[in-house]
N, C-alpha and C positions, 0 to 999 in steps of 0.2 A: 198499700202502705207504700209510702213516697221517703226515701232515704236521703238527708243531707250528703251531697256526695263530697263535700269538704270534710265530712267526719273520717276520721282514720279507720282504715279496714277492721282493726280489732272492734272498735265502737259500732260501726255498723254491723258486724257480725252479731255482737251482742244484743243490739236491737231487733234484729231479725229474730234470733232465737226466742227472745222474751215475748216478741208478738204472736210467736206460734205458740208458745205456752198459754197465753192469756185468751187468744181467739179460738183457738181447737179445743174441742171436747177430747180430753187425753184419757185412753183406758190404761189398765196396768201394763198392756201389752205395747201400746204406744211410748210408755215411759222406759220400758226395756229397750225400745227401737232407738229411743234418744239418748240413751246412755251406753249405747254400744261403741260409739266413736270416741267419747271419753274414756270408757274403760280399755278399748284397746291402746290408747295414747299412753294411759298410765302403765299399763303393762310395759309398753316400750320405753317409758321413760324410767321406770325402776330398774330394769335390766341395764339400761344405758348408764345409770347412776353408778352401779356395780363395777362397771367397767372403766368408769372414769375415777373411781376410789383406787382401782387398781394401777391404772396408769399414772396416778399421782403418787400414791403411796407403795404400791408394790402389791403382789398377789398376796392374800391371807395365807397362812402357814398350812391351813387344812384343806388348800386346794391343790391339786394337781400341778406341777411345773408346765404350765402352757408356754409354748414358743410362739415368739412374735413371727409373723410372716415374712414380714420385710426386716432388712438389719438397717432400720432408721431410728431416729430418736424418738422418744414417746412425745405424745402432745404435751405443752407448756399449761400452766394456768392461764395465761395469756391467750393460748388457742382457744380453750375452753371457755373462756369469757366472750370471745368473738361467736364462737358456736352458739352458746346458750342465748346471746341476745337475740338471734333469729329463731332458733327451736323454740325458745319459751316465748319470746314476745310476739312472734307472729304464727307459727304454725300449731303451737299448742292453742292458741286462741282461734284457729280456724278448727281444729279439731273438737275443741268445747263447744262452741257458739254457732260455726257457720255450717258446719256439715251437718250437724244431728237432726235439725229441722228439714233438710234435704233428703236425708237418709229416711226421715218417718214417712215424708210424702211418697219417696219410691216405694217403701214397704209396704205401704197401705196401698198403694195401687196395684202391685204385684200380688198381693194377698199373702205375704208372709206370717207364719203363725208361730206362737211360743210352743214348739213342739220338738222333738229329736226322733232321728231315724232309727231304724235298726242298725246293728253294726256293718253288716254288710252294704246296707245301702249308704251309712256314713262314709265307709271307703270309697264307694264309686262316688260319690258327690265330691269328695275330697280331691280325688284324681280330676275330676272333670273340671272342677273350679280351678285347680292348680293350672291345669292346661290352658284354661279360656285366661287367667289374668297372667300367666307368664307369656301367652302371646300379646294381649294387650300391652304388658309393660314393655316386652323387645320392641314392637313397633313404635311405641310412645319414645322409648329410650333412643333408636335410632335416629328418629325425627329430631329429638332435641340435641343429636349430635351432628346435625348438618349446620353449615354456617350460617343458613337463614334464622336458626332457632336456637343454635349453642350460647347464645347472650341469656336463655333462661334457664341453662343447667350449668354454667359455667361457675356458679357458686358451690356446687356439689363437689365439684373436682378441686376445689382450693388445696388439699393436702393429697399426694401421692400415696401416702401412706394413712389410710382413712382410721378413724376411731369411732366407737358405736354412736355417738350422738350425731355423727356425719349422716346417718341413715335419716336423719330428719332435717338436714340442713339444706333446705331446698328454696328457690324462688316461689311464690304461693301459686302460680300457675303450674309450675311443675309438679308441686307438691299435692296439688288437688287432682290433676288430671292425669299424671303419669304415673303416681307413685301410691298416696294413701287413699284418695278417693275410690279408686279402682278396686281396693282391697275391700271396700264396704258395699259397692255397686254391683259389681259383678257377680257376685256370688247369688243374689236372689233372682237372677234370671236363669239359675239352674236348679235351685232348692227352695223349697217354702217353708223349710225347717230353721228357725231361728237359731237353735244350738249349734247346727253346723256353720251358719255363718259366724257365729261369736267365736267357735274353736278356730276356724279359720282365721278370723281376723287377729286374734290374741297370738297364734301361733306363727302366722305371717310376720306381725310385729317382733316377736321375738327372735326369728329367723333373720331379718334385716338387721337388728342390732348385732347378733354376733357375727353375720357376715361381714360388717363393717368394723368390727372390734380389733381389727388387726392381730386377733389371737387364732392360732389354728387348733380347731376342735375336731377334725377329721377323725383322728384316730380315739380321741375320748367319747364323741358321740356316734361311732361306728354303727351302733344297734339301730339306729335310726334308717339305716339303710339309705335310699334314693334322696329321702327327704333330709339328710343331715347336713349342717351349714358347711359349705365349703370355702375353700381360699380362691376360688375363681374370680368373686366379685374383687378381692382385693388385687388380683392381676389387672383387672378392668382399671382400677385406679391408676395402677402403676404405670400402664402401657398406653390406656386410653381406648385404643381401637381394637379391643377383644373381650370377649366374654359379657356382651349385652344382655343376654338371658339369665332367669333364675337356675333353671334345670339344666341348660347347656345345650338343649335339642336344637334350638335354633341357632345357635351358635355353630355347633356340629353342622347342619345341612348347610349353612351358608359361608362357612369357611372362618369363622372368627373364634372358634373355640382354642383356647390355650390353658394347658394344664401341664402339672410337674415339669419335665424336661423341658417344656416350651418356656415357662417363666424362667427357669434357670439360664436356658442359652440367651434369651432376651437380655438378663441380668449382665451376664458375661459380657454379652456384645456391647451392651451399653458402659460396661466399666471400661473394657478395652479403648472403646472410643474417647472416654474422658483422658485415659493416661495419654492417648496419641496426642490431645490436644494439648494438655500440659506439657509434655516433651517438645 
């Protein structure tokens, strides 16, 4: 199949997806594999939409009074218009049309089955997948922060105080290789159970939305233990060179972990520096 390189990326992705559906004899399992990426993207979009409503209209009365992590203005409608043009116009098309056939080919190759493991095995698989994904994410994240590759990641750092939809606000290559793609493609190297992969993808997408939301859920979701969303990634957007990983282990190992008082100290130092400049 030859694609006209002059076609926009979204149209090329659609042609690739439609061709795969026509040319391959799809089973019911294949249809689920094709639906995985769109399902995870929809879960992400639903949660982000709720946070967008909260940013623009305020939190509903039935929700607890969540505190913003950073004392900075909330995103405006103009901010969201710029975000959504990329999240919906580019990365949603990638999630719906480009990644599904690639995911299907990989799952067929590795022998993924529509099955679920026992609870102890599910927990073990989650731990192994989480560790593998966090390692891949951290390495890619550090690479994209180097001068040679930062132009591919710069878009994601447009705002120092992030909002939920910024969790999908990437250049295409950064989105596919460093963030969303690995969430779908790393798990089948560890487990052949589709239910585990689906659960990891959905919960991972929700975690990305919450950790970019700008709201502090650490005390509200304390019962999730080590997998609860934290404010560490918010500090990464604010200070740039800390908290590259999801779970914090690699940052602790390499001295880039910043939590609690570290963040407060950095903010006080930045405020004092700003005052000195004004004076």
